[in-house]
C-alpha positions as a printed NumPy array, in Angstrom:
array([[-76.505, -12.287,  58.154],
       [-74.338, -14.541,  55.953],
       [-75.957, -13.093,  52.714],
       [-75.74 ,  -9.154,  54.334],
       [-72.093, -10.068,  54.529],
       [-71.57 , -11.323,  51.436],
       [-73.064,  -8.673,  49.589],
       [-71.41 ,  -5.653,  51.733],
       [-68.299,  -7.314,  50.06 ],
       [-69.285,  -6.246,  46.427],
       [-70.939,  -2.461,  48.238],
       [-73.837,  -3.646,  48.429],
       [-76.756,  -3.613,  51.467],
       [-79.526,  -6.082,  51.974],
       [-83.327,  -4.489,  52.088],
       [-84.344,  -4.036,  54.796],
       [-80.756,  -2.761,  57.138],
       [-78.234,  -4.702,  59.79 ],
       [-81.03 ,  -6.693,  61.029],
       [-81.521,  -8.513,  58.35 ],
       [-85.241,  -9.233,  59.261],
       [-87.512,  -7.904,  55.842],
       [-90.653,  -4.999,  57.02 ],
       [-93.86 ,  -5.361,  56.649],
       [-94.139,  -2.671,  54.324],
       [-91.844,  -4.312,  51.69 ],
       [-93.579,  -7.079,  49.32 ],
       [-91.668, -10.624,  49.761],
       [-91.711, -11.059,  45.94 ],
       [-88.72 ,  -8.307,  46.638],
       [-86.514, -11.517,  48.555],
       [-87.41 , -13.662,  45.666],
       [-85.572, -11.473,  42.989],
       [-82.554, -10.935,  45.564],
       [-81.793, -14.029,  46.388],
       [-80.429, -15.694,  43.272],
       [-78.578, -12.86 ,  42.963],
       [-76.67 , -12.817,  46.306],
       [-76.31 , -16.288,  46.364],
       [-74.501, -16.198,  43.272],
       [-71.811, -13.182,  44.392],
       [-71.593, -15.64 ,  47.226],
       [-70.476, -18.31 ,  45.133],
       [-68.407, -15.938,  43.474],
       [-66.795, -14.64 ,  45.762],
       [-65.74 , -18.074,  47.736],
       [-64.573, -18.584,  44.368],
       [-62.371, -15.143,  43.996],
       [-59.887, -16.453,  47.397],
       [-58.725, -19.442,  45.431],
       [-55.646, -20.349,  43.927],
       [-54.5  , -22.969,  41.425],
       [-51.498, -24.988,  42.248],
       [-49.076, -26.101,  39.449],
       [-46.124, -28.763,  39.102],
       [-42.806, -27.231,  39.346],
       [-41.26 , -25.992,  35.825],
       [-38.252, -28.435,  35.074],
       [-34.578, -26.634,  35.634],
       [-33.637, -25.439,  32.3  ],
       [-31.347, -27.049,  30.312],
       [-27.81 , -25.569,  28.957],
       [-23.73 , -26.057,  28.468],
       [-21.146, -25.212,  30.275],
       [-17.592, -25.568,  29.886],
       [-14.823, -25.428,  32.523],
       [-12.547, -22.134,  32.729],
       [ -9.276, -23.103,  31.159],
       [ -5.28 , -22.164,  32.206],
       [ -2.477, -21.455,  29.506],
       [  0.237, -19.672,  27.8  ],
       [ -1.727, -17.426,  25.431],
       [  0.742, -15.163,  23.204],
       [ -0.021, -10.921,  23.946],
       [ -1.132,  -9.035,  20.6  ],
       [ -0.521,  -5.658,  19.99 ],
       [ -3.22 ,  -4.747,  17.144],
       [ -3.059,  -1.742,  15.049],
       [ -6.114,  -0.809,  12.391],
       [ -4.072,  -0.727,   8.954],
       [ -5.465,   0.303,   5.719],
       [ -3.708,  -1.257,   2.885],
       [ -1.828,   0.666,  -0.126],
       [  0.204,  -0.588,  -3.009],
       [  4.308,  -0.819,  -2.88 ],
       [  4.904,   1.799,  -5.188],
       [  2.031,   3.514,  -6.806],
       [  2.503,   5.535, -10.218],
       [  0.508,   7.399, -12.194],
       [  0.474,   7.387, -15.482],
       [  0.609,  10.752, -17.049],
       [  1.483,  11.196, -21.234],
       [  4.542,  13.651, -22.252],
       [  3.061,  15.667, -24.417],
       [ -0.036,  17.278, -25.365],
       [ -2.484,  14.556, -28.181],
       [ -5.801,  13.245, -28.659],
       [ -6.544,  10.596, -26.948],
       [ -7.179,   7.802, -29.729],
       [ -7.168,   4.045, -28.077],
       [ -7.313,   2.074, -24.68 ],
       [ -4.563,  -1.153, -24.632],
       [ -5.45 ,  -2.292, -21.632],
       [ -8.765,  -3.567, -19.228],
       [ -9.016,  -2.045, -15.947],
       [ -8.438,  -3.706, -12.803],
       [ -6.591,  -6.123, -14.544],
       [ -2.212,  -6.933, -13.895],
       [ -0.063,  -4.972, -16.414],
       [  3.794,  -5.303, -17.197],
       [  6.286,  -2.461, -17.034],
       [  6.399,  -1.507, -20.249],
       [  3.316,  -2.103, -21.809],
       [  1.373,   0.447, -24.044],
       [ -1.364,   1.249, -21.562],
       [ -3.053,   4.619, -24.046],
       [ -2.378,   5.947, -26.985],
       [ -2.219,   9.441, -28.791],
       [ -2.606,  10.618, -31.696],
       [  0.87 ,  10.115, -33.674],
       [ -0.087,  12.053, -37.243],
       [  1.204,  15.301, -35.956],
       [  3.959,  14.362, -34.009],
       [  5.407,  11.704, -37.595],
       [  5.19 ,  15.151, -39.438],
       [  6.997,  16.863, -37.265],
       [  9.805,  13.916, -37.229],
       [  9.616,  14.534, -40.671],
       [ 10.525,  17.998, -41.077],
       [ 13.242,  17.577, -38.603],
       [ 14.669,  15.066, -40.714],
       [ 14.085,  17.395, -43.529],
       [ 16.278,  20.328, -41.201],
       [ 19.174,  17.394, -41.417],
       [ 19.376,  16.758, -44.774],
       [ 19.588,  21.016, -45.671],
       [ 22.696,  21.104, -42.316],
       [ 24.178,  18.013, -43.825],
       [ 24.766,  19.502, -46.694],
       [ 25.484,  22.841, -46.191],
       [ 28.207,  21.339, -43.619],
       [ 28.985,  19.141, -46.663],
       [ 29.65 ,  22.618, -49.257],
       [ 31.805,  24.737, -46.536],
       [ 33.955,  21.006, -46.06 ],
       [ 34.888,  21.345, -49.528],
       [ 35.781,  24.739, -49.514],
       [ 38.355,  24.948, -46.486],
       [ 40.764,  21.575, -48.666],
       [ 39.667,  23.914, -51.791],
       [ 41.311,  26.925, -50.575],
       [ 43.579,  25.587, -47.816],
       [ 46.267,  24.765, -50.788],
       [ 45.632,  28.263, -52.235],
       [ 45.945,  30.39 , -49.342],
       [ 49.897,  28.079, -48.918],
       [ 50.653,  29.494, -52.064],
       [ 49.131,  32.906, -51.499],
       [ 46.51 ,  32.475, -54.134],
       [ 44.144,  33.656, -51.967],
       [ 43.868,  35.529, -49.562],
       [ 44.288,  33.95 , -45.737],
       [ 41.165,  35.754, -45.247],
       [ 38.947,  33.803, -47.278],
       [ 40.511,  30.335, -45.668],
       [ 39.515,  31.398, -42.952],
       [ 36.251,  32.221, -43.347],
       [ 36.102,  28.999, -45.144],
       [ 37.091,  27.224, -42.047],
       [ 34.597,  29.507, -39.703],
       [ 32.094,  28.096, -42.219],
       [ 32.295,  24.678, -42.12 ],
       [ 32.452,  24.657, -37.533],
       [ 29.344,  27.227, -37.966],
       [ 28.093,  24.239, -40.258],
       [ 29.205,  21.089, -38.48 ],
       [ 27.183,  22.635, -34.644],
       [ 24.044,  23.266, -37.443],
       [ 24.286,  19.125, -37.667],
       [ 24.609,  18.954, -34.065],
       [ 21.601,  20.954, -33.87 ],
       [ 18.755,  19.475, -36.414],
       [ 19.819,  15.891, -35.332],
       [ 19.104,  17.131, -32.13 ],
       [ 15.603,  17.737, -33.188],
       [ 15.555,  14.749, -34.787],
       [ 15.937,  12.755, -31.775],
       [ 13.905,  15.332, -30.239],
       [ 10.653,  14.292, -33.425],
       [ 11.446,  10.396, -32.457],
       [ 10.975,  11.224, -28.259],
       [  7.537,  12.797, -29.319],
       [  6.302,   9.897, -31.401],
       [  7.248,   7.284, -29.303],
       [  5.646,   9.226, -26.134],
       [  1.795,   8.888, -28.198],
       [  1.914,   5.639, -26.571],
       [  1.521,   5.596, -22.752],
       [  3.358,   3.117, -21.608],
       [  3.318,   1.405, -17.946],
       [  6.116,   2.197, -15.609],
       [  6.044,  -1.018, -13.27 ],
       [  4.527,  -4.168, -13.163],
       [  1.184,  -4.668, -11.052],
       [ -2.599,  -3.417, -10.829],
       [ -3.876,  -1.077, -13.526],
       [ -6.691,   1.436, -12.209],
       [ -9.764,   2.447, -13.875],
       [ -9.478,   4.78 , -16.48 ],
       [ -9.763,   8.214, -16.151],
       [ -9.491,   9.394, -19.804],
       [-11.533,   8.62 , -22.869],
       [-11.327,   7.865, -25.63 ],
       [-11.477,  11.491, -27.64 ],
       [-10.073,  13.775, -25.02 ],
       [ -7.211,  16.628, -25.076],
       [ -4.898,  15.305, -22.591],
       [ -1.683,  16.706, -21.461],
       [  1.77 ,  16.344, -19.06 ],
       [ -0.711,  17.355, -16.739],
       [ -3.65 ,  14.599, -17.009],
       [ -3.386,  11.544, -14.708],
       [ -5.252,   9.106, -17.   ],
       [ -4.804,   5.607, -14.632],
       [ -2.696,   4.563, -11.61 ],
       [ -0.961,   1.865, -11.473],
       [  0.167,   0.013,  -8.131],
       [  2.926,  -2.668,  -7.537],
       [  0.447,  -5.069,  -5.198],
       [  3.632,  -7.677,  -5.109],
       [  4.366,  -7.136,  -2.154],
       [  1.894,  -4.68 ,  -1.   ],
       [  1.889,  -2.199,   1.932],
       [  0.154,  -1.783,   5.064],
       [ -0.363,   1.803,   6.858],
       [ -1.068,   1.311,  10.529],
       [ -0.031,   3.671,  13.713],
       [  1.212,   2.422,  16.958],
       [  1.837,   4.268,  20.36 ],
       [  5.528,   5.367,  21.205],
       [  4.952,   2.597,  24.407],
       [  4.26 ,   0.523,  21.362],
       [  7.697,   0.847,  19.472],
       [  9.271,   0.652,  21.967],
       [  8.706,  -3.365,  21.581],
       [  9.709,  -3.325,  18.131],
       [ 12.633,  -0.497,  18.205],
       [ 15.21 ,  -3.62 ,  18.699],
       [ 14.12 ,  -5.296,  15.278],
       [ 13.671,  -2.141,  13.377],
       [ 16.888,  -0.809,  13.836],
       [ 18.255,  -3.632,  13.058],
       [ 17.162,  -3.561,   9.907],
       [ 17.662,   0.106,   9.498],
       [ 21.387,  -0.511,  10.075],
       [ 21.607,  -3.442,   7.328],
       [ 22.139,  -5.905,  10.252],
       [ 19.232,  -7.825,   8.991],
       [ 17.095,  -8.066,   5.734],
       [ 13.659,  -7.026,   5.69 ],
       [ 11.942, -10.239,   4.892],
       [ 14.268, -12.176,   7.798],
       [ 11.349, -10.687,  10.04 ],
       [  7.907, -11.812,   9.41 ],
       [  6.217, -11.347,  12.724],
       [  3.116,  -9.495,  11.427],
       [ -0.435, -10.97 ,  11.013],
       [ -2.868,  -9.776,   8.335],
       [ -6.21 , -10.237,   9.996],
       [ -8.691,  -8.287,   7.06 ],
       [-12.21 ,  -6.93 ,   7.301],
       [-14.522, -10.332,   7.598],
       [-12.453, -11.783,  10.531],
       [-10.212, -14.42 ,   8.806],
       [ -6.441, -13.412,   8.655],
       [ -4.212, -13.676,   5.77 ],
       [ -2.238, -16.903,   5.428],
       [  0.928, -14.908,   4.83 ],
       [  3.052, -13.031,   7.309],
       [  4.221,  -9.734,   7.015],
       [  7.434,  -7.399,   8.479],
       [  8.357,  -4.161,   9.553],
       [  9.222,  -2.119,   5.913],
       [  9.574,   1.693,   7.71 ],
       [  8.618,   3.549,  10.538],
       [  8.718,   7.565,  10.067],
       [ 11.235,   9.847,  11.455],
       [  9.485,  10.99 ,  14.741],
       [  6.14 ,  10.897,  16.58 ],
       [  2.471,  12.836,  15.801],
       [  2.17 ,  15.346,  18.241],
       [ -1.14 ,  15.758,  18.31 ],
       [ -1.809,  11.891,  17.915],
       [  1.366,  10.582,  20.143],
       [  1.498,   7.686,  17.286],
       [  4.333,   6.958,  15.012],
       [  3.441,   5.556,  11.4  ],
       [  4.713,   1.916,  10.59 ],
       [  4.07 ,   0.153,   7.375],
       [  4.234,  -3.363,   7.398],
       [  4.197,  -5.441,   3.449],
       [  3.305,  -8.924,   2.808],
       [  3.678, -10.985,   0.192],
       [  0.382, -10.833,  -1.926],
       [  0.296, -13.381,  -4.721],
       [ -1.965, -13.113,  -7.871],
       [ -3.269,  -9.874,  -6.028],
       [ -5.989, -11.448,  -4.024],
       [ -4.754,  -8.122,  -1.45 ],
       [ -6.005,  -4.302,  -2.88 ],
       [ -4.869,  -1.223,  -2.239],
       [ -7.347,   0.573,  -0.088],
       [ -8.883,  -2.556,   1.898],
       [ -8.938,  -1.888,   5.783],
       [ -7.303,  -4.526,   8.218],
       [ -5.726,  -5.231,  11.642],
       [ -2.258,  -5.794,  11.228],
       [ -1.493,  -7.423,  14.982],
       [  2.456,  -8.291,  15.733],
       [  3.106, -10.702,  18.998],
       [  5.062,  -8.816,  21.733],
       [  4.609, -10.958,  24.856],
       [  3.192, -14.742,  26.583],
       [  0.743, -14.194,  29.326],
       [  1.917, -17.478,  31.59 ],
       [ -1.425, -19.435,  33.234],
       [ -3.947, -16.848,  31.101],
       [ -7.767, -17.848,  32.066],
       [ -9.904, -18.661,  28.848],
       [-13.478, -19.089,  28.397],
       [-15.604, -19.483,  25.352],
       [-15.937, -15.236,  23.539],
       [-19.427, -17.138,  23.691],
       [-19.817, -17.205,  27.726],
       [-19.295, -13.308,  27.834],
       [-21.823, -11.312,  28.317],
       [-21.773,  -7.499,  27.48 ],
       [-23.973,  -4.429,  28.709],
       [-22.825,  -0.345,  28.922],
       [-18.867,  -1.362,  29.392],
       [-19.562,  -3.876,  31.728],
       [-18.555,  -7.668,  31.233],
       [-19.982, -11.185,  32.849],
       [-20.181, -13.979,  33.152],
       [-22.652, -17.035,  34.383],
       [-20.818, -19.549,  36.86 ],
       [-22.93 , -23.163,  37.542],
       [-21.831, -24.221,  41.263],
       [-21.386, -28.086,  42.313],
       [-25.501, -27.01 ,  43.743],
       [-26.523, -26.485,  39.272],
       [-27.022, -22.928,  40.696],
       [-26.48 , -20.264,  38.239],
       [-24.441, -17.004,  39.533],
       [-23.967, -13.794,  37.827],
       [-20.481, -12.688,  37.867],
       [-18.945,  -9.519,  36.322],
       [-15.886,  -9.754,  35.057],
       [-12.128,  -8.464,  33.948],
       [-11.546,  -9.452,  29.933],
       [ -7.883,  -9.149,  28.379],
       [ -6.999, -10.182,  25.018],
       [ -8.808, -12.313,  22.293],
       [ -7.729, -15.296,  21.299],
       [ -9.097, -17.485,  18.384],
       [-13.121, -17.743,  19.705],
       [-11.602, -17.791,  23.233],
       [-11.129, -14.269,  25.652],
       [ -8.12 , -14.066,  28.38 ],
       [-10.261, -13.456,  31.581],
       [ -8.038, -11.019,  33.855],
       [-10.424, -11.245,  36.961],
       [-13.319, -12.828,  38.501],
       [-12.786, -16.179,  37.794],
       [-10.65 , -18.907,  38.705],
       [ -9.174, -22.408,  36.97 ],
       [-11.884, -25.182,  36.706],
       [-14.747, -23.516,  37.596],
       [-18.382, -24.124,  35.013],
       [-19.223, -21.48 ,  32.886],
       [-22.543, -21.498,  30.865],
       [-21.306, -20.471,  27.145],
       [-24.825, -21.997,  25.558],
       [-28.538, -20.834,  27.252],
       [-27.381, -18.109,  28.968],
       [-30.225, -16.013,  28.717],
       [-31.911, -18.697,  29.954],
       [-30.096, -18.25 ,  33.846],
       [-31.267, -16.284,  35.99 ],
       [-28.94 , -15.325,  38.914],
       [-29.581, -17.799,  42.127],
       [-31.62 , -20.478,  39.88 ],
       [-31.185, -24.245,  39.236],
       [-29.48 , -25.634,  35.646],
       [-29.605, -28.717,  34.218],
       [-26.14 , -28.507,  32.845],
       [-24.364, -30.212,  30.397],
       [-21.446, -30.269,  28.796],
       [-20.594, -27.988,  25.615],
       [-19.365, -29.454,  22.777],
       [-16.74 , -27.553,  21.543],
       [-16.892, -29.414,  17.566],
       [-18.185, -27.075,  14.999],
       [-18.367, -24.482,  17.411],
       [-14.981, -22.439,  15.827],
       [-13.017, -22.71 ,  19.273]])
C-alpha cells in the first residue's frame, strides 16, 4: 500500500490495481523491475518535503545623522546669462580691402588699439589730391587779395571804375570760401586715411575675427566685437512678487540716494555648482512687467578682474530675501526623490528603519530644509539608504560629515 501511495503521488499506478496483489498472469520479473524505481521515487518524494533552515542574516550597516534645527537664509534664485557691460561692434568707417589683423582673438585689448588695417594707398592718394586743390585755392586767394590792394587806391582817385574794385572784392571773398572748402576736404581725406586703421572703441575682451585678410569691407561689415567684462553684467528675470522684495533697494539707487556698488547683495552660482568669489549688485530693472511671462527683466553686475567670467556663460543669480527661523535640516544625500515625491528613512530607538514622506524647502549648501514630515533630533540615514527596507532592523553608526562637503 505504501508503494501504491508513493507512486500515485507522481501519477503512477502499480501493476495489479488497487489491491496491491500481483495477478497470477503477471510474471514475477515485473515486480523485480518496478521495485527499484518505486523505491527511488519514495526516497525522492520524501526529500522534496524537507527545507533547509538558514541562520538569520546580520542587519545591514548604515550611517545616520540627526535632524538639525537652525535659522537659515532664504534665497531668491534665478537663471542668468552673462554679457558684456558694453558690447562694441567693430566696423570700418570706409570701404576698402582688409590687409592686416593686429590682435589675437580672445585676448584683452585697450581703447584706441588698432585691431585691423585697410589698404591705405587709395586714401593717401586722395589726401595728396585734396592738398593740391588747397594749394590752388590758396594761390587764387593770394591773387584776388593783391587785386583788391592794388585797385582800392585807384578807385578812390577814379582812375578805375568802382565796379572793377567791387568785382575784385567779390572775387577775393569767393577765393576765401574755396580755400575753406579745400581745407575741409583735406581734413576729411586725413580722417579717411586714419580710418584705415580700425581701432577698439572700449577696453575689453576681443572676440573672433569675422573679416579675413583680402576681404572687401565697408561700414556695414562687423569685423569683431569687443566686450567690456570688468565689470560684467548678469541678466535674469524675476516675478513681480520677488521684485517687490528688491524694490526699496532699486529705488534708492534709481533716485541717487545710494551708489550702485553699495548694495552688494547678489551671489552668482556657476554652472559647475561653485559660488563666484565676489558678490554683485543690482544695476537696473526694466521699466515694465512682461505681460506674457509675468516677469521683470533685471540686470546685475559683478567685478571680474582678469576676465574669468565670459559673455554667454550661464549660471544662477541669487539673493537673500529672508530668514527661515528654526528650520529643520538634513543632508541632501538623505532625501530620495521618486516621481516628484520626496522621502527619507528614519531610524528609531529600536533600530528599525521607517520610510517617511517629507516636504522640502530651500537648499542651503549641502543641506536641505525639510518643511514637513520630520522633527528635530530624529535620526535619518545619510549613507546606505538603498540597503534599508521599510520595517527592517539596521545596524546604525554616526555619519562622518568630514570630507563630505556638508
